[in-house]
C-alpha positions, 0 to 999 in steps of 0.5 A: 420408529415405525416398529414403534407406531405398529406396536402402539397401535395394536396395543390401543387395539388390544387395550380398547377390546380389553376394555369393551370386553370388561364393559360387556361383562360389567353390564351383562353381569348387572342384568343377570342379577338385577333383571327381574324378568328373565327374558328381559335379561337374556334379551339384554344379555343377548344385545351386549355381547352381539353389539360390542360397546353399542349394546352395553351402552344402551343397557346403561341408558335404557336398562338399569331401573333408575326409576326405583333407585332413584326415588329411594335415594331422594326420599332417603334425604328427608324424614320418613314419616311412617303411618301407625304400625298394625294394631293388636288386632288384625285388620281381618278380625275388624273386617268381620266386625263390618261386613255381613257373614257372606262377605266375610271370605273378604278377610283375606284381603284384609290379612294381605293389606296388613302386611303388605302397608304395615298401616293399620285399618281403621273403623269409624270412617265415612266416605262421600262420593262427588261425582265430577267437578259439578259435585266436588269442587264446591264441597272443596271449596266449601271445606277451604273456607271453613278451615280454622287451623290448617289446609294440606293440599296436594294435586297432580294438576292445578290449572290456571283457569276460572277452577284453579283461580277460584282455589287459588282465591279460597286458599289466599283468603284462608291464609289471610284469617290465620290458617296454616296453608301448604300446597304442593303441585307436581313439577310436570302437572304444574305446566299443564296450563300457562302461565303456571298457577304456581306463580301466582300462589307464591305471589299471594304469600301461599306456602307452595312448592313443586314436586321434583321440578323437571326440564322436560317438554312442556306437557309431556304426557309420558314422564314418570317418577311424577306425584299423582296423588290428589289430597286435600286435608283441612284441619287435619279432620276432613279429607278429599281424595280420588282422581280428580285434578283441579281444572275447569274440565272436570266441571261438565255442566260449564261445557268445557271444550275438553270435558273429563268425567271423575269422581272424588270423595269426601273422607271423614273419621280416622282414616284421615290420618293416612291422608295427611301423613302421605301429604306430610312425607310429600311435603318433608321430601319437597321442602325438608320442613316437617309438619307435626303437632295437633295443627296437623295431626288432632285426634280424630273421632269416628264419623260412620261405618266403613273399615278403610285404610290408606295405601300409598304406592311409589317406586320407593319404600312403597314400591308395587303396594298397590299391585300386590292390593289389587292381586289380593282382591281378585284373588279373594273374588267369589262372585263379581269384580268391576274395575273402571279405569281410564288407563288398562295396561296390566302385566301378565300377573294381573291379567292371569288374575283376572282371567282365572277369576273368570274361569272360576265363574266370578263376573268380571266386568271392565269399563274403559274410555270409547275414546281416550285422551291419550292415543298410544295408550289406547292403542296399546290397550287395544293390542291385549284386550283379547287376553282378558275377553277370550277367558270370559271378561267383559269389556265396555267402552264408555262414551264421551266425555273421556271418564277419568275415574278409577274404581275397583269393587269386589263382591259389592263389599270391598271397593278400591278408589283413589289416584292409581291407574291400571297401568305401569305408570300407576303400579310402578313409577308414579307416587299415588294414593288410594283407599281400600274400604270395606262396607257393604252399603258403601260398596253396593253404592259404588256398584250400582255406580258402576252399574249405571255407566255400564247400562250406557256403554256398549260391549267390546266383542271378541269379534270386533277385536279379531276383524281389526285390519292389519295395518291397526293390528300392527299398529296396536302391536307396537304401541303395545311393545312401548307399554311400560314407558306409556 
C-alpha cells in the first residue's frame, strides 16, 4: 500500500512538472512569435523560464495583446463600412493644385497617407476653428437647431451639467420636429458625471447607445479600447470634429471650477463624408443598425479650398494609421514642426523622427500643459523630455487653464487636427478620428494660433530637467515604465 502511495505521489510530481514545462514552451513560443519588440520578447521568455508557472500565468494575463485582437473580433460582428478607395488621381497630384510651389514637397505626405488609409483625399473643403466651448458650443447648437433630416453625435464625455442639458434639449427638439437623431457615448466617458446623462437622453425618446459598456470603477482614467472620437454631423452636410467633449469645463467664460481649453472645427465639403462614415461604422458596431441612404449620405458640394482627408484610427483594421501618418509628416518637414498636445508619451520611433528633424535644421516646437490633469502622465512625460530637448527640439509649458487641444502643423501648409494625443492610448489602444489638411492659408492661421500660445508659455530647459531632485527623477522614471498603460 505504501509503495502505491509513493508511486502516485511521484506520478503527480512528474505530471505537474510536465504540465509546467508544456505551459512554459507554449507561452514562450507565443512571446517569440507575436512580440514585435525583441527586448520585450526576451524579457517575457526569461520570466517564463526563471519563474515556472508564475511567469507563464503573468504572461497570459499581462503579456498577450488582447486589445488589438479583441477590437478586431468585436468589429467583425458588425458590417464594415469602408470609405471610398483611392481616387483615380493620387493624393499627391491633388496636393500640387492646393499648395504653392515651395510646399510641393508635402506631396510626399499625401502619397504616404494614400497607402496608409486607402481613403481618397478630397478637395473643396472648409474648416473653421472654434476656440473653447465659448465659440464651439453655440455653433454646434445652432447647427442642431437647423437640422432638417439627420443628426449623428459621437463623443467620449457627455456630462450631465448645464452644457450637457443644453445639448440634450436641442437634440430632443430636433427629434420632435421629425429629425432622425443618433447619439453614441463611450461606455466609460458616459459616467464622468452622475447621474449619467444617457438615462435622461433615453427617457426623452432619443436613440442613444453606449460604446462598449464596462464595469470598471467610475471615472477610471486609464482604461483602454475606448471611443475617444468627437464627431457631430448634421444632415450629412455640416460636421464638427476636434478634441472637445461636451461639458461645462470647456466654457472658459463661465468660470468653471476646472476650466479646460480646447479647439473644435466646423467642417463643410466632401470630407464630411469621412466623418459620417466613421460614425456610421461605430453605430453599426454598437447597435447593429446600419445607417444608409441620402438621409445620412447626401451628395456633397465643394465649400472651400482645403484638401482634406479623415483618418480613423484604432486597435482594429485601422491600427496605427495615425502614428504612421505623423511619422510620414515629420519625415517630410523642411522648415518647421509645431506640436500641441496635452499628453506627450511618444514611442522611440516618434522621438527619433523629432530628433532627426531638429538635427537637419527643422524648427521643432512642442507645447505641453505646465500642469497636467493626469499626474502620472505628467511624471512619465517629464522622464522622457530630455530625449528631445537634448537634440534641439524646444519644449514649452503653457500656463493654466489646462490645454486639451491637439494640433500638428508642418511647414505652415499641412495641418493635423482631431482627437488623437501623442501617447500609447491614442496611437495604439483607443479609437480616434483626425483630419489631415493641405492648405497654406489654413496652415498659416493655425501656425499663428500656435505661436500665440507659445508666446504665453515658458521654455523648458535642459538645466531644469537635469537639476530635478533624485526622488523626483525616480518618481518620473517609475511612471515612464508604465507609460504604455497610461
